[in-house]
Each structure stands twice: as structure tokens, then as C-alpha cells.
C-alpha positions as CSV (number, residue, x, y, z in Angstrom):
1,M,122.9,-97.0,39.2
2,T,119.6,-96.7,41.0
3,N,116.7,-94.5,40.0
4,A,117.5,-92.1,42.9
5,T,121.0,-91.6,41.5
6,A,119.8,-91.1,38.0
7,T,117.3,-88.5,39.1
8,H,119.9,-86.7,41.2
9,D,122.4,-86.6,38.3
10,A,119.8,-85.3,35.9
11,E,119.0,-82.4,38.3
12,D,122.7,-81.3,38.4
13,E,123.0,-81.1,34.6
14,E,121.9,-78.2,32.4
15,P,119.0,-79.1,30.2
16,D,119.8,-79.6,26.5
17,D,117.3,-77.1,25.1
18,D,119.4,-75.3,22.5
19,H,116.9,-76.6,19.9
20,L,114.2,-74.4,21.5
21,A,116.2,-71.2,21.5
22,D,114.3,-69.6,18.6
23,I,110.9,-70.3,20.0
24,E,109.1,-67.3,21.5
25,E,108.3,-67.5,25.2
26,G,104.7,-68.6,25.7
27,A,104.6,-70.6,22.5
28,G,102.1,-73.5,22.5
29,C,102.6,-77.1,21.5
30,T,101.7,-76.5,17.9
31,E,104.3,-73.7,17.5
32,I,106.9,-75.9,19.1
33,W,106.0,-78.8,16.9
34,E,106.2,-76.7,13.7
35,H,109.5,-75.2,14.7
36,L,111.1,-78.7,15.4
37,S,109.6,-80.0,12.2
38,E,111.1,-77.2,10.1
39,Q,114.5,-77.8,11.8
40,R,114.3,-81.5,10.8
41,D,113.4,-80.5,7.2
42,E,116.5,-78.3,7.0
43,D,118.8,-81.2,8.1
């Protein structure tokens, strides 16, 4: 597979962003990091 094919395939797929569903729109890097860290602690 070439890079062009890999890029094209990635554009056709839905992003896997379910782990960000509870983050408010406009959240910054710190808020996102804290949210992901809390999720890891729960697992």
C-alpha cells in the first residue's frame, strides 16, 4: 500500500473519537488531557 492509498482510506473512515464525547466544545489541551487521564484511571 502506498502513502496515497493510506491517506485516501483514512479520509473515507469515520474518526474514532468516542473517547472525546464528554468533552465540552471549545475545551483546551489541558481539559482534554485531564479527561483522558481520568478515563485511564477508571480503567
